[in-house]
PyMOL Python script that loads the backbone (N, CA, C, O; Angstrom):
from pymol import cmd

cmd.read_pdbstr("""\
ATOM      1  N   MET A   1      29.168 138.775 -21.680  1.00  0.00           N
ATOM      2  CA  MET A   1      29.035 139.542 -22.789  1.00  0.00           C
ATOM      3  C   MET A   1      29.632 138.667 -23.489  1.00  0.00           C
ATOM      4  O   MET A   1      30.568 137.972 -23.094  1.00  0.00           O
ATOM      5  N   GLU A   2      29.043 138.641 -24.766  1.00  0.00           N
ATOM      6  CA  GLU A   2      29.717 138.209 -26.131  1.00  0.00           C
ATOM      7  C   GLU A   2      30.273 139.111 -27.082  1.00  0.00           C
ATOM      8  O   GLU A   2      29.587 140.064 -27.450  1.00  0.00           O
ATOM      9  N   ARG A   3      31.394 138.946 -27.519  1.00  0.00           N
ATOM     10  CA  ARG A   3      31.811 139.707 -28.225  1.00  0.00           C
ATOM     11  C   ARG A   3      31.412 139.553 -30.122  1.00  0.00           C
ATOM     12  O   ARG A   3      31.576 138.489 -30.718  1.00  0.00           O
ATOM     13  N   LYS A   4      31.030 140.486 -30.619  1.00  0.00           N
ATOM     14  CA  LYS A   4      30.209 140.341 -31.913  1.00  0.00           C
ATOM     15  C   LYS A   4      31.537 140.929 -32.983  1.00  0.00           C
ATOM     16  O   LYS A   4      32.152 141.949 -32.675  1.00  0.00           O
ATOM     17  N   THR A   5      31.806 140.288 -34.017  1.00  0.00           N
ATOM     18  CA  THR A   5      32.291 140.942 -35.051  1.00  0.00           C
ATOM     19  C   THR A   5      31.909 140.868 -36.159  1.00  0.00           C
ATOM     20  O   THR A   5      31.457 139.774 -36.498  1.00  0.00           O
ATOM     21  N   SER A   6      31.929 141.980 -37.167  1.00  0.00           N
ATOM     22  CA  SER A   6      31.315 141.485 -38.505  1.00  0.00           C
ATOM     23  C   SER A   6      32.161 140.974 -39.452  1.00  0.00           C
ATOM     24  O   SER A   6      33.215 141.353 -39.963  1.00  0.00           O
ATOM     25  N   PRO A   7      31.204 139.702 -39.601  1.00  0.00           N
ATOM     26  CA  PRO A   7      32.287 138.795 -40.942  1.00  0.00           C
ATOM     27  C   PRO A   7      33.094 139.348 -42.301  1.00  0.00           C
ATOM     28  O   PRO A   7      33.983 138.790 -42.943  1.00  0.00           O
ATOM     29  N   ASP A   8      32.507 140.548 -42.487  1.00  0.00           N
ATOM     30  CA  ASP A   8      33.546 141.086 -44.001  1.00  0.00           C
ATOM     31  C   ASP A   8      34.421 141.443 -42.990  1.00  0.00           C
ATOM     32  O   ASP A   8      34.976 142.323 -43.648  1.00  0.00           O
ATOM     33  N   LYS A   9      34.913 141.472 -42.082  1.00  0.00           N
ATOM     34  CA  LYS A   9      36.392 142.118 -41.678  1.00  0.00           C
ATOM     35  C   LYS A   9      37.364 141.092 -41.715  1.00  0.00           C
ATOM     36  O   LYS A   9      37.175 139.966 -41.255  1.00  0.00           O
ATOM     37  N   LYS A  10      38.278 141.430 -42.195  1.00  0.00           N
ATOM     38  CA  LYS A  10      39.775 140.556 -42.235  1.00  0.00           C
ATOM     39  C   LYS A  10      40.201 140.660 -40.608  1.00  0.00           C
ATOM     40  O   LYS A  10      40.001 141.581 -39.816  1.00  0.00           O
ATOM     41  N   PRO A  11      40.854 139.384 -40.416  1.00  0.00           N
ATOM     42  CA  PRO A  11      41.558 139.902 -38.664  1.00  0.00           C
ATOM     43  C   PRO A  11      42.418 140.706 -38.730  1.00  0.00           C
ATOM     44  O   PRO A  11      42.457 141.502 -37.791  1.00  0.00           O
ATOM     45  N   GLY A  12      43.339 140.836 -39.703  1.00  0.00           N
ATOM     46  CA  GLY A  12      44.415 141.686 -39.592  1.00  0.00           C
ATOM     47  C   GLY A  12      43.799 143.330 -40.178  1.00  0.00           C
ATOM     48  O   GLY A  12      44.555 144.294 -40.060  1.00  0.00           O
ATOM     49  N   ALA A  13      42.800 143.464 -40.618  1.00  0.00           N
ATOM     50  CA  ALA A  13      42.257 144.941 -41.243  1.00  0.00           C
ATOM     51  C   ALA A  13      42.625 146.122 -40.018  1.00  0.00           C
ATOM     52  O   ALA A  13      43.079 147.216 -40.355  1.00  0.00           O
ATOM     53  N   ASP A  14      42.404 145.813 -38.723  1.00  0.00           N
ATOM     54  CA  ASP A  14      42.569 146.653 -37.658  1.00  0.00           C
ATOM     55  C   ASP A  14      43.846 147.109 -37.818  1.00  0.00           C
ATOM     56  O   ASP A  14      44.061 148.321 -37.838  1.00  0.00           O
ATOM     57  N   ARG A  15      44.934 146.115 -37.963  1.00  0.00           N
ATOM     58  CA  ARG A  15      46.656 146.211 -37.904  1.00  0.00           C
ATOM     59  C   ARG A  15      46.824 146.828 -39.139  1.00  0.00           C
ATOM     60  O   ARG A  15      47.796 147.571 -39.281  1.00  0.00           O
ATOM     61  N   ASP A  16      45.936 146.627 -40.187  1.00  0.00           N
ATOM     62  CA  ASP A  16      46.622 147.363 -41.640  1.00  0.00           C
ATOM     63  C   ASP A  16      46.301 148.766 -41.583  1.00  0.00           C
ATOM     64  O   ASP A  16      47.111 149.532 -42.106  1.00  0.00           O
ATOM     65  N   ALA A  17      45.167 149.291 -40.992  1.00  0.00           N
ATOM     66  CA  ALA A  17      44.686 150.361 -41.102  1.00  0.00           C
ATOM     67  C   ALA A  17      45.301 151.164 -40.030  1.00  0.00           C
ATOM     68  O   ALA A  17      45.201 152.391 -40.054  1.00  0.00           O
ATOM     69  N   ARG A  18      46.007 150.471 -38.978  1.00  0.00           N
ATOM     70  CA  ARG A  18      46.911 151.388 -37.953  1.00  0.00           C
ATOM     71  C   ARG A  18      48.248 151.670 -38.721  1.00  0.00           C
ATOM     72  O   ARG A  18      48.766 152.776 -38.563  1.00  0.00           O
ATOM     73  N   LEU A  19      48.803 150.813 -39.487  1.00  0.00           N
ATOM     74  CA  LEU A  19      50.077 150.730 -40.327  1.00  0.00           C
ATOM     75  C   LEU A  19      49.871 151.586 -41.278  1.00  0.00           C
ATOM     76  O   LEU A  19      50.821 152.365 -41.363  1.00  0.00           O
ATOM     77  N   LYS A  20      49.007 151.795 -42.068  1.00  0.00           N
ATOM     78  CA  LYS A  20      48.372 152.723 -42.997  1.00  0.00           C
ATOM     79  C   LYS A  20      48.495 154.222 -42.671  1.00  0.00           C
ATOM     80  O   LYS A  20      48.915 155.098 -43.427  1.00  0.00           O
ATOM     81  N   ALA A  21      48.047 154.358 -41.391  1.00  0.00           N
ATOM     82  CA  ALA A  21      47.923 156.018 -40.675  1.00  0.00           C
ATOM     83  C   ALA A  21      49.382 155.867 -40.531  1.00  0.00           C
ATOM     84  O   ALA A  21      50.158 156.213 -41.422  1.00  0.00           O
ATOM     85  N   ALA A  22      49.698 155.432 -39.586  1.00  0.00           N
ATOM     86  CA  ALA A  22      51.508 155.397 -39.322  1.00  0.00           C
ATOM     87  C   ALA A  22      52.273 155.961 -40.366  1.00  0.00           C
ATOM     88  O   ALA A  22      52.863 157.041 -40.351  1.00  0.00           O
ATOM     89  N   LEU A  23      52.212 155.154 -41.246  1.00  0.00           N
ATOM     90  CA  LEU A  23      52.892 155.524 -42.576  1.00  0.00           C
ATOM     91  C   LEU A  23      52.627 156.732 -43.206  1.00  0.00           C
ATOM     92  O   LEU A  23      53.559 157.410 -43.638  1.00  0.00           O
ATOM     93  N   LYS A  24      51.347 157.122 -43.323  1.00  0.00           N
ATOM     94  CA  LYS A  24      51.033 158.209 -43.922  1.00  0.00           C
ATOM     95  C   LYS A  24      51.321 159.560 -43.002  1.00  0.00           C
ATOM     96  O   LYS A  24      51.411 160.676 -43.513  1.00  0.00           O
ATOM     97  N   ALA A  25      51.445 159.332 -41.677  1.00  0.00           N
ATOM     98  CA  ALA A  25      51.852 160.515 -40.833  1.00  0.00           C
ATOM     99  C   ALA A  25      53.318 160.493 -40.732  1.00  0.00           C
ATOM    100  O   ALA A  25      53.867 161.394 -40.099  1.00  0.00           O
ATOM    101  N   ASN A  26      54.070 159.491 -41.329  1.00  0.00           N
ATOM    102  CA  ASN A  26      55.485 159.450 -41.187  1.00  0.00           C
ATOM    103  C   ASN A  26      56.241 160.314 -42.218  1.00  0.00           C
ATOM    104  O   ASN A  26      57.248 161.022 -42.194  1.00  0.00           O
ATOM    105  N   LEU A  27      55.047 159.840 -43.406  1.00  0.00           N
ATOM    106  CA  LEU A  27      55.408 160.289 -44.608  1.00  0.00           C
ATOM    107  C   LEU A  27      55.492 161.736 -44.765  1.00  0.00           C
ATOM    108  O   LEU A  27      56.432 162.333 -45.291  1.00  0.00           O
ATOM    109  N   ALA A  28      54.162 162.391 -44.137  1.00  0.00           N
ATOM    110  CA  ALA A  28      53.952 163.735 -43.935  1.00  0.00           C
ATOM    111  C   ALA A  28      55.167 164.545 -42.906  1.00  0.00           C
ATOM    112  O   ALA A  28      55.450 165.741 -42.846  1.00  0.00           O
ATOM    113  N   ARG A  29      55.526 163.800 -42.428  1.00  0.00           N
ATOM    114  CA  ARG A  29      56.233 164.467 -41.136  1.00  0.00           C
ATOM    115  C   ARG A  29      57.947 164.812 -42.007  1.00  0.00           C
ATOM    116  O   ARG A  29      58.641 165.827 -42.061  1.00  0.00           O
ATOM    117  N   ARG A  30      58.116 163.397 -42.587  1.00  0.00           N
ATOM    118  CA  ARG A  30      59.102 163.500 -43.490  1.00  0.00           C
ATOM    119  C   ARG A  30      59.241 164.467 -44.527  1.00  0.00           C
ATOM    120  O   ARG A  30      60.335 164.961 -44.801  1.00  0.00           O
ATOM    121  N   LYS A  31      58.203 164.756 -45.106  1.00  0.00           N
ATOM    122  CA  LYS A  31      57.963 165.946 -46.346  1.00  0.00           C
ATOM    123  C   LYS A  31      58.259 167.386 -45.538  1.00  0.00           C
ATOM    124  O   LYS A  31      58.877 168.361 -45.966  1.00  0.00           O
ATOM    125  N   ALA A  32      57.761 167.244 -44.519  1.00  0.00           N
ATOM    126  CA  ALA A  32      57.751 168.813 -43.649  1.00  0.00           C
ATOM    127  C   ALA A  32      59.345 168.989 -43.392  1.00  0.00           C
ATOM    128  O   ALA A  32      59.963 170.042 -43.551  1.00  0.00           O
ATOM    129  N   GLN A  33      59.852 167.833 -42.993  1.00  0.00           N
ATOM    130  CA  GLN A  33      61.226 167.994 -42.618  1.00  0.00           C
ATOM    131  C   GLN A  33      62.110 168.418 -43.926  1.00  0.00           C
ATOM    132  O   GLN A  33      62.890 169.365 -43.829  1.00  0.00           O
ATOM    133  N   ALA A  34      61.974 167.714 -45.123  1.00  0.00           N
ATOM    134  CA  ALA A  34      62.530 168.029 -46.363  1.00  0.00           C
ATOM    135  C   ALA A  34      62.337 169.566 -46.668  1.00  0.00           C
ATOM    136  O   ALA A  34      63.212 170.340 -47.057  1.00  0.00           O
ATOM    137  N   ARG A  35      60.760 169.902 -46.365  1.00  0.00           N
ATOM    138  CA  ARG A  35      60.693 171.333 -47.222  1.00  0.00           C
ATOM    139  C   ARG A  35      61.372 172.459 -46.137  1.00  0.00           C
ATOM    140  O   ARG A  35      61.925 173.490 -46.521  1.00  0.00           O
ATOM    141  N   ALA A  36      61.208 172.019 -44.551  1.00  0.00           N
ATOM    142  CA  ALA A  36      62.258 172.924 -43.732  1.00  0.00           C
ATOM    143  C   ALA A  36      63.745 173.133 -44.060  1.00  0.00           C
ATOM    144  O   ALA A  36      64.445 174.141 -43.961  1.00  0.00           O
ATOM    145  N   ARG A  37      64.040 171.810 -44.504  1.00  0.00           N
ATOM    146  CA  ARG A  37      65.692 171.736 -44.644  1.00  0.00           C
ATOM    147  C   ARG A  37      65.942 172.470 -46.166  1.00  0.00           C
ATOM    148  O   ARG A  37      67.024 173.008 -46.403  1.00  0.00           O
ATOM    149  N   ALA A  38      65.014 172.446 -47.019  1.00  0.00           N
ATOM    150  CA  ALA A  38      65.117 173.298 -48.514  1.00  0.00           C
ATOM    151  C   ALA A  38      65.177 174.986 -48.003  1.00  0.00           C
ATOM    152  O   ALA A  38      65.976 175.812 -48.443  1.00  0.00           O
ATOM    153  N   GLU A  39      64.389 175.177 -47.232  1.00  0.00           N
ATOM    154  CA  GLU A  39      64.536 176.681 -46.597  1.00  0.00           C
ATOM    155  C   GLU A  39      65.424 177.109 -46.414  1.00  0.00           C
ATOM    156  O   GLU A  39      65.883 178.155 -46.873  1.00  0.00           O
ATOM    157  N   THR A  40      65.938 176.258 -45.571  1.00  0.00           N
ATOM    158  CA  THR A  40      67.378 176.822 -44.748  1.00  0.00           C
ATOM    159  C   THR A  40      68.539 176.947 -45.505  1.00  0.00           C
ATOM    160  O   THR A  40      69.508 177.637 -45.189  1.00  0.00           O
ATOM    161  N   GLY A  41      68.372 175.920 -47.023  1.00  0.00           N
ATOM    162  CA  GLY A  41      69.660 175.909 -47.680  1.00  0.00           C
ATOM    163  C   GLY A  41      70.695 174.990 -47.183  1.00  0.00           C
ATOM    164  O   GLY A  41      70.710 174.504 -46.052  1.00  0.00           O
ATOM    165  N   PRO A  42      71.749 174.743 -48.316  1.00  0.00           N
ATOM    166  CA  PRO A  42      72.582 173.446 -47.731  1.00  0.00           C
ATOM    167  C   PRO A  42      73.439 173.899 -46.587  1.00  0.00           C
ATOM    168  O   PRO A  42      73.800 175.072 -46.498  1.00  0.00           O
ATOM    169  N   ARG A  43      73.775 172.956 -45.687  1.00  0.00           N
ATOM    170  CA  ARG A  43      74.683 173.025 -44.702  1.00  0.00           C
ATOM    171  C   ARG A  43      76.243 173.154 -45.000  1.00  0.00           C
ATOM    172  O   ARG A  43      76.619 172.758 -46.104  1.00  0.00           O
ATOM    173  N   ASP A  44      77.000 173.571 -44.288  1.00  0.00           N
ATOM    174  CA  ASP A  44      78.298 173.081 -44.331  1.00  0.00           C
ATOM    175  C   ASP A  44      78.714 171.866 -43.920  1.00  0.00           C
ATOM    176  O   ASP A  44      78.108 171.426 -42.943  1.00  0.00           O
ATOM    177  N   GLU A  45      79.924 170.913 -44.566  1.00  0.00           N
ATOM    178  CA  GLU A  45      80.085 169.713 -44.158  1.00  0.00           C
ATOM    179  C   GLU A  45      80.614 169.995 -42.688  1.00  0.00           C
ATOM    180  O   GLU A  45      80.070 169.309 -41.823  1.00  0.00           O
ATOM    181  N   ALA A  46      81.539 170.849 -42.283  1.00  0.00           N
ATOM    182  CA  ALA A  46      82.235 170.882 -41.189  1.00  0.00           C
ATOM    183  C   ALA A  46      81.004 170.987 -39.814  1.00  0.00           C
ATOM    184  O   ALA A  46      80.918 170.462 -38.703  1.00  0.00           O
ATOM    185  N   GLN A  47      80.217 171.904 -40.562  1.00  0.00           N
ATOM    186  CA  GLN A  47      79.063 172.212 -39.011  1.00  0.00           C
ATOM    187  C   GLN A  47      78.275 170.787 -38.803  1.00  0.00           C
ATOM    188  O   GLN A  47      77.838 170.386 -37.724  1.00  0.00           O
ATOM    189  N   GLU A  48      78.178 170.060 -40.150  1.00  0.00           N
ATOM    190  CA  GLU A  48      77.323 168.915 -39.641  1.00  0.00           C
ATOM    191  C   GLU A  48      78.117 167.763 -38.769  1.00  0.00           C
ATOM    192  O   GLU A  48      77.740 167.027 -37.857  1.00  0.00           O
ATOM    193  N   GLN A  49      79.378 167.927 -39.442  1.00  0.00           N
ATOM    194  CA  GLN A  49      80.557 166.469 -38.462  1.00  0.00           C
ATOM    195  C   GLN A  49      80.405 167.129 -37.114  1.00  0.00           C
ATOM    196  O   GLN A  49      80.228 166.359 -36.170  1.00  0.00           O
ATOM    197  N   ASP A  50      80.443 168.374 -36.869  1.00  0.00           N
ATOM    198  CA  ASP A  50      80.685 168.619 -35.424  1.00  0.00           C
ATOM    199  C   ASP A  50      79.524 168.535 -34.759  1.00  0.00           C
ATOM    200  O   ASP A  50      79.613 168.442 -33.534  1.00  0.00           O
ATOM    201  N   LYS A  51      78.441 168.542 -35.251  1.00  0.00           N
ATOM    202  CA  LYS A  51      76.910 168.277 -34.780  1.00  0.00           C
ATOM    203  C   LYS A  51      76.966 166.946 -34.142  1.00  0.00           C
ATOM    204  O   LYS A  51      76.677 166.749 -32.962  1.00  0.00           O
ATOM    205  N   ASP A  52      77.415 165.894 -35.115  1.00  0.00           N
ATOM    206  CA  ASP A  52      77.208 164.399 -35.270  1.00  0.00           C
ATOM    207  C   ASP A  52      78.235 163.941 -34.006  1.00  0.00           C
ATOM    208  O   ASP A  52      77.938 163.079 -33.178  1.00  0.00           O
ATOM    209  N   GLN A  53      79.375 164.620 -34.026  1.00  0.00           N
ATOM    210  CA  GLN A  53      80.433 164.310 -32.804  1.00  0.00           C
ATOM    211  C   GLN A  53      80.138 164.671 -31.435  1.00  0.00           C
ATOM    212  O   GLN A  53      80.914 164.271 -30.567  1.00  0.00           O
ATOM    213  N   ASN A  54      78.944 165.497 -31.050  1.00  0.00           N
ATOM    214  CA  ASN A  54      78.671 165.909 -30.022  1.00  0.00           C
ATOM    215  C   ASN A  54      77.557 165.083 -29.519  1.00  0.00           C
ATOM    216  O   ASN A  54      77.065 165.317 -28.415  1.00  0.00           O
TER     217      ASN A  54
END
""", "prot")
cmd.dss("prot")
cmd.show_as("cartoon", "prot")
cmd.util.cbc("prot")
cmd.orient("prot")
């Protein structure tokens, strides 16, 4: 069988679309994390250092 490709697509278009979708999902996840952190309020530095050491 022969593989047909449309001439109007660029060779890297599929990759670009995947990267765009991944970046959009990453941004949405980071925004959700920031909102969750804002709801809990500021953390104590000592608690954060203890968490990093474990």
